C-alpha positions as CSV (number, residue, x, y, z in Angstrom):
1,M,7.2,38.2,0.6
2,S,10.9,39.0,-0.1
3,S,12.1,38.4,-3.6
4,K,15.6,37.4,-2.5
5,R,17.0,34.0,-3.3
6,L,16.1,31.4,-0.8
7,R,19.0,29.4,0.8
8,V,17.7,25.9,1.4
9,A,19.6,23.6,3.7
10,I,19.2,19.9,3.1
11,D,20.2,17.1,5.4
12,A,22.0,14.9,2.8
13,R,23.7,12.5,5.3
14,Y,22.0,9.6,3.7
15,L,24.4,10.1,0.8
16,S,27.5,9.8,3.0
17,H,26.7,6.7,5.0
18,G,27.2,4.1,2.3
19,L,23.5,3.2,2.3
20,V,21.3,1.8,-0.4
21,G,17.6,1.4,-0.9
22,G,14.6,3.6,-1.4
23,V,15.4,6.6,0.9
24,H,18.9,6.8,-0.5
25,T,17.5,6.8,-4.1
26,Y,15.0,9.5,-3.1
27,V,17.6,11.8,-1.5
28,R,20.1,11.3,-4.3
29,S,17.6,11.8,-7.1
30,L,15.8,14.7,-5.5
31,T,19.0,16.7,-4.6
32,G,20.2,16.2,-8.2
33,A,17.0,17.5,-9.7
34,L,16.8,20.4,-7.3
35,L,20.3,21.5,-8.1
36,E,19.6,21.2,-11.9
37,S,16.4,23.3,-11.7
38,D,16.3,26.9,-12.6
39,A,14.3,28.0,-9.5
40,P,15.9,31.0,-7.7
41,H,17.2,29.0,-4.8
42,D,20.7,28.1,-3.5
43,Y,21.3,24.9,-1.6
44,D,23.5,23.8,1.3
45,L,24.0,20.0,1.3
46,W,25.0,18.8,4.7
47,F,27.0,15.6,4.9
48,D,29.2,13.9,7.4
49,D,32.5,12.2,6.6
50,K,31.5,8.7,7.6
51,A,31.8,7.4,4.0
52,P,32.6,8.9,0.6
53,F,29.9,11.3,-0.6
54,D,27.4,10.1,-3.2
55,A,26.6,13.6,-4.2
56,P,25.6,15.5,-7.4
57,D,27.7,18.3,-8.8
58,L,27.0,21.7,-7.1
59,P,26.2,24.7,-9.2
60,A,27.4,28.2,-8.3
61,G,25.8,29.5,-5.2
62,S,25.3,26.1,-3.6
63,R,27.6,24.6,-1.0
64,T,28.7,21.4,0.7
65,R,28.8,21.5,4.5
66,I,30.6,18.8,6.4
67,L,29.9,17.3,9.9
68,R,32.6,15.3,11.6
69,W,31.9,11.6,12.2
70,K,34.0,9.3,14.3
71,N,31.5,6.8,15.8
72,P,27.7,6.3,16.1
73,V,27.5,8.8,19.0
74,N,28.4,11.5,16.5
75,S,25.3,10.5,14.5
76,L,23.1,11.1,17.5
77,R,24.8,14.4,18.3
78,N,24.5,15.5,14.7
79,D,20.8,14.6,14.6
80,F,20.1,17.2,17.3
81,R,22.6,20.0,16.4
82,L,22.3,20.0,12.7
83,G,19.3,22.4,12.6
84,A,21.1,25.0,14.7
85,M,24.1,24.7,12.4
86,M,21.8,25.2,9.4
87,R,20.5,28.4,11.0
88,H,24.0,29.6,11.8
89,A,25.0,29.1,8.1
90,G,22.1,31.3,6.9
91,A,19.4,28.9,5.9
92,D,16.0,30.3,5.0
93,V,14.4,26.8,4.9
94,A,15.5,23.5,6.2
95,H,14.6,20.2,4.5
96,F,15.1,16.8,6.2
97,P,14.3,14.2,3.5
98,A,14.8,11.0,5.5
99,N,11.8,10.9,7.8
100,Y,12.9,13.2,10.7
101,G,14.9,16.3,11.6
102,F,15.1,19.1,14.1
103,A,15.4,22.7,12.9
104,P,15.3,25.4,15.6
105,A,12.5,27.9,15.9
106,G,12.6,30.5,13.3
107,I,13.5,28.3,10.3
108,P,10.6,27.0,8.2
109,T,11.1,23.3,8.0
110,V,10.1,20.6,5.6
111,V,10.3,16.9,6.6
112,T,9.8,14.2,4.0
113,L,7.9,11.4,5.9
114,H,8.0,8.6,3.4
115,D,5.3,6.6,5.2
116,A,3.7,6.1,8.6
117,I,5.9,3.2,9.7
118,N,8.0,5.3,12.1
119,I,5.0,6.8,13.8
120,L,3.0,3.7,14.4
121,P,2.7,2.4,17.9
122,L,6.1,1.0,18.8
123,R,4.8,-2.6,19.3
124,E,3.5,-2.6,15.7
125,I,6.9,-1.4,14.4
126,I,8.8,-4.0,16.3
127,R,6.4,-6.8,15.3
128,G,7.4,-6.3,11.6
129,H,11.2,-6.5,12.1
130,E,13.7,-9.1,13.2
131,K,14.2,-9.2,17.0
132,K,18.0,-8.6,17.1
133,P,19.1,-6.0,19.8
134,R,20.6,-3.7,17.3
135,T,17.5,-3.7,15.1
136,L,15.2,-3.2,18.0
137,A,17.3,-0.3,19.2
138,M,17.3,1.4,15.8
139,M,13.5,0.9,15.3
140,T,12.9,2.4,18.8
141,Y,15.2,5.4,18.1
142,L,13.7,6.1,14.7
143,H,10.2,6.0,16.3
144,L,11.1,8.4,19.1
145,V,13.0,11.0,17.0
146,T,10.3,10.9,14.2
147,R,7.6,11.5,16.7
148,R,9.6,14.2,18.4
149,S,10.4,16.0,15.1
150,L,6.7,16.1,14.2
151,G,6.1,17.9,17.5
152,R,8.2,20.8,16.1
153,R,5.3,21.5,13.7
154,P,7.2,21.1,10.4
155,F,5.5,21.1,7.0
156,I,5.3,17.5,5.9
157,I,5.6,16.1,2.4
158,T,5.0,12.5,1.7
159,V,5.1,10.4,-1.4
160,S,1.6,9.1,-2.0
161,Q,-2.0,9.8,-1.1
162,H,-2.1,6.5,0.8
163,A,0.9,7.5,2.9
164,R,-0.8,10.9,3.6
165,R,-3.9,9.2,4.8
166,E,-2.0,6.9,7.1
167,I,0.2,9.7,8.5
168,L,-2.8,11.8,9.3
169,R,-4.5,8.8,10.9
170,H,-1.6,8.0,13.2
171,S,-0.7,11.6,14.2
172,D,-2.2,14.9,15.3
173,L,-0.9,16.7,12.2
174,K,-3.4,19.0,10.4
175,P,-4.5,18.2,6.9
176,D,-3.1,21.4,5.5
177,Q,0.2,20.6,7.1
178,V,0.8,17.5,4.9
179,G,1.2,17.6,1.2
180,V,1.9,14.9,-1.4
181,V,4.9,15.0,-3.8
182,Y,5.3,11.8,-5.8
183,S,8.8,10.3,-6.3
184,A,10.0,9.0,-9.7
185,A,12.1,6.4,-11.2
186,G,15.7,7.2,-12.0
187,D,17.0,7.9,-15.5
188,A,18.6,4.4,-15.6
189,F,15.2,2.8,-15.7
190,R,14.1,3.0,-19.3
191,L,13.9,0.8,-22.4
192,L,17.3,-0.6,-23.2
193,D,18.8,-1.9,-26.5
194,E,16.9,-5.1,-27.4
195,R,20.1,-6.8,-28.5
196,R,21.7,-6.3,-25.1
197,V,18.6,-7.6,-23.4
198,R,18.5,-10.7,-25.6
199,E,22.2,-11.4,-24.9
200,E,21.7,-11.2,-21.2
201,R,18.7,-13.5,-21.3
202,A,20.9,-16.0,-23.2
203,R,23.8,-15.5,-20.8
204,L,21.6,-16.3,-17.8
205,H,20.1,-19.3,-19.7
206,L,16.5,-18.0,-19.2
207,R,13.5,-19.6,-20.7
208,D,10.9,-18.1,-23.0
209,H,9.1,-16.2,-20.2
210,V,10.7,-14.4,-17.3
211,L,9.1,-13.5,-14.0
212,L,11.1,-10.9,-11.9
213,A,10.5,-10.4,-8.2
214,D,12.1,-8.6,-5.2
215,A,13.4,-11.2,-2.7
216,I,12.6,-9.0,0.3
217,K,9.0,-8.3,-0.7
218,N,7.0,-11.3,0.4
219,P,9.0,-13.7,-1.8
220,A,7.1,-16.8,-0.6
221,T,3.9,-15.7,-2.4
222,T,5.8,-15.3,-5.7
223,L,7.5,-18.7,-5.3
224,Q,4.2,-20.5,-4.5
225,A,2.5,-18.7,-7.4
226,Y,5.2,-19.9,-9.7
227,R,4.9,-23.5,-8.5
228,R,1.2,-23.4,-9.2
229,L,1.5,-22.4,-12.8
230,P,0.3,-25.0,-15.3
231,A,3.2,-27.5,-15.9
232,K,3.7,-26.7,-19.5
233,L,3.8,-22.9,-18.8
234,R,6.1,-23.3,-15.8
235,A,8.5,-25.3,-18.0
236,R,8.8,-22.4,-20.3
237,T,9.1,-19.7,-17.5
238,S,12.1,-18.7,-15.4
239,L,11.7,-17.1,-12.0
240,V,14.4,-14.5,-11.2
241,Y,14.8,-12.7,-7.8
242,F,16.9,-9.6,-7.1
243,T,17.8,-8.7,-3.5
244,R,19.7,-6.0,-1.6
245,R,20.5,-8.4,1.3
246,E,20.6,-12.0,2.2
247,P,17.7,-13.8,0.5
248,H,14.8,-15.4,2.5
249,P,15.6,-19.0,3.3
250,D,12.7,-20.2,1.0
251,V,14.3,-18.4,-1.9
252,S,17.8,-19.7,-1.1
253,D,16.5,-23.2,-0.9
254,A,14.7,-22.8,-4.2
255,A,17.8,-21.4,-5.9
256,R,19.9,-24.3,-4.7
257,A,17.3,-26.7,-6.1
258,G,17.5,-24.9,-9.5
259,E,14.0,-23.6,-9.2
260,C,14.9,-19.9,-9.5
261,L,17.8,-17.6,-10.0
262,V,18.9,-15.0,-7.4
263,I,20.8,-11.9,-8.3
264,E,22.3,-10.3,-5.1
265,R,23.0,-6.6,-4.8
266,P,22.7,-5.7,-8.5
267,S,23.9,-2.3,-9.5
268,T,21.3,0.3,-10.6
269,G,22.2,-0.3,-14.3
270,Y,22.0,-4.1,-14.0
271,L,18.7,-3.9,-12.1
272,A,17.3,-1.8,-15.1
273,L,18.6,-4.6,-17.4
274,L,16.7,-7.2,-15.3
275,Y,13.5,-5.2,-15.5
276,N,14.0,-5.0,-19.3
277,L,14.5,-8.8,-19.8
278,A,11.4,-9.7,-17.6
279,D,8.0,-10.2,-19.0
280,L,6.3,-9.5,-15.7
281,F,7.3,-8.0,-12.3
282,V,5.5,-9.8,-9.5
283,F,5.2,-7.5,-6.4
284,P,3.1,-9.1,-3.6
285,S,4.4,-6.6,-1.0
286,Y,2.8,-6.2,2.4
287,Y,3.2,-2.5,2.6
288,E,4.5,0.3,0.4
289,G,4.6,4.0,1.1
290,F,5.3,4.7,-2.6
291,G,6.2,1.4,-4.3
292,L,9.3,2.5,-6.2
293,P,10.2,-1.0,-7.6
294,A,6.8,-1.1,-9.3
295,L,7.4,2.3,-11.0
296,E,11.0,1.3,-12.0
297,A,9.6,-1.8,-13.7
298,M,6.9,0.1,-15.5
299,A,9.5,2.7,-16.7
300,C,11.3,-0.3,-18.3
301,G,8.1,-1.4,-20.0
302,T,7.6,-4.3,-17.7
303,P,4.0,-4.8,-16.5
304,V,3.3,-5.2,-12.8
305,I,1.2,-7.8,-11.0
306,G,1.1,-6.4,-7.4
307,S,-0.8,-6.6,-4.2
308,S,-3.4,-4.0,-3.0
309,A,-1.2,-3.1,-0.1
310,G,-0.3,0.5,0.6
311,S,0.2,2.7,-2.4
312,I,0.7,0.0,-5.0
313,P,-2.8,0.4,-6.7
314,E,-2.3,4.2,-6.6
315,I,1.1,4.1,-8.4
316,V,0.2,1.2,-10.8
317,A,-3.3,2.5,-11.5
318,D,-4.7,0.9,-14.7
319,A,-1.3,-0.1,-16.0
320,G,-1.1,-3.4,-14.2
321,L,-3.0,-6.0,-12.3
322,I,-3.8,-5.9,-8.6
323,V,-4.4,-8.9,-6.3
324,A,-6.4,-8.0,-3.1
325,N,-4.5,-10.3,-0.7
326,P,-0.6,-10.3,-0.7
327,D,-0.6,-13.9,0.5
328,D,-3.1,-15.2,-2.1
329,H,-0.6,-17.1,-4.2
330,E,-3.4,-18.8,-6.1
331,A,-4.7,-15.5,-7.4
332,F,-1.2,-14.3,-8.3
333,S,-0.7,-17.6,-10.2
334,V,-4.0,-17.2,-12.2
335,Q,-3.1,-13.6,-13.2
336,I,0.5,-14.6,-14.2
337,A,-0.8,-17.5,-16.3
338,A,-3.5,-15.5,-18.0
339,T,-1.0,-12.7,-18.9
340,L,1.8,-14.9,-20.1
341,S,-0.6,-17.0,-22.2
342,N,-2.0,-13.9,-24.0
343,S,0.6,-12.2,-26.1
344,A,-1.8,-9.4,-27.2
345,L,-2.7,-8.7,-23.5
346,L,1.0,-8.6,-22.5
347,R,1.8,-6.1,-25.3
348,D,-1.1,-3.9,-24.2
349,M,0.1,-4.0,-20.6
350,Q,3.7,-3.1,-21.7
351,R,2.4,0.0,-23.5
352,A,0.2,0.9,-20.5
353,A,3.2,0.5,-18.1
354,L,5.4,2.9,-20.2
355,E,2.6,5.4,-20.4
356,R,1.9,5.3,-16.7
357,A,5.6,5.7,-15.8
358,S,5.8,8.8,-17.9
359,A,3.5,10.6,-15.5
360,F,6.3,10.6,-12.9
361,S,9.6,12.5,-13.2
362,W,12.2,13.9,-10.9
363,D,12.0,17.3,-12.6
364,R,8.3,17.4,-11.5
365,T,9.2,16.1,-8.0
366,A,11.8,18.9,-7.7
367,E,9.3,21.6,-8.9
368,E,6.6,20.4,-6.4
369,T,9.2,20.2,-3.6
370,Q,10.2,23.8,-4.2
371,R,6.6,24.8,-3.9
372,A,6.6,22.9,-0.6
373,Y,9.4,25.2,0.6
374,L,7.1,28.2,0.1
375,S,4.3,26.3,1.8
376,A,6.6,25.7,4.8
377,I,7.3,29.4,5.0
378,Q,3.5,30.2,5.0
379,W,2.9,27.4,7.5
380,S,5.6,28.8,9.8
381,L,4.2,32.3,9.6
382,S,0.6,31.0,10.3
383,N,1.9,29.1,13.4
384,A,3.7,32.2,14.6
385,S,0.6,34.3,14.1
386,R,-1.5,31.8,16.1
387,E,1.0,31.7,19.0
388,H,2.0,35.4,19.1
389,G,-0.7,37.4,17.2
390,P,-0.3,38.9,13.8
391,L,3.3,39.6,12.7
392,P,4.3,42.8,11.0
393,V,4.4,42.5,7.2
394,R,7.8,43.2,5.6
395,A,8.0,44.1,1.9
């Protein structure tokens, strides 16, 4: 294999669309770690000019590439022409980190498929989303382009063993075509100064114990579990939700009644502060390809009580408590009460959470992603050999 530096082209448009959430966090954190690594690669980060770039600083040898954006039609055009532009710019490997992408023949390609949602039967995808025309159109488009991009035979990386099993189950991909590279929590998610945490608890008028939950992850179960706590314990416990978008009506009603507190669209730094001030993070999610909120909580020393859905047990491991059924609010309530009532148990869980979180880092993610680029080259060569016979070996 040639010893020349690889030029890796990365579709970084997620960082120029003003988006938030798990995929944005993944793309931002991964590109930053890749650029900071000492591996012998150069990077082209491809953006469009829809919104200001949320981009890391580029070292020497790496470049920013800009696609023009005037309206949503440009996004569609860029989806299908970006791969050819990467090749024209001299890419040796193309990486599409947001579930789909189309590199032309001749460029080894990596696609990060975060979970199996986009490749499920369309009726199952639509069943889990609101039925507004724009949402239905977007879900349908993502399903079609993800399926089509897998037909180009890219090398796939996904973020958990659970996601890998589901992707293989719902596609005709080969097992040696799909690898696992775990994500990580960002640097902001760590233990913070105790005085700052105490001051924020006082400012928010929180009680002795604090439960934190994500208001878009099955919030009704958390609310019902809180209501079922023994009266004396509930009187000493505050329930706090954070949310990236409009809260569920049940949560809004409970907040108006003074039953819980809702923090809408917290910054990354403030979200880390919320994790730090909480005693427990309650996470009864229905599905997680990776479960980043659980890892962020553990990185802040906050134990997790989560559901058995998706990858949550894989990420939490022995550092938290798992409830089999995401809708079993009684079981969640029992686990919450048992933990809050046992200070020694809570301290042990806090230590276990920090230890488990330390197993994940973006430096490690970047290193394993760089190995995936080499795997993509080998995968591309093996595909070409199967289709056209053995290729000549070049020193």
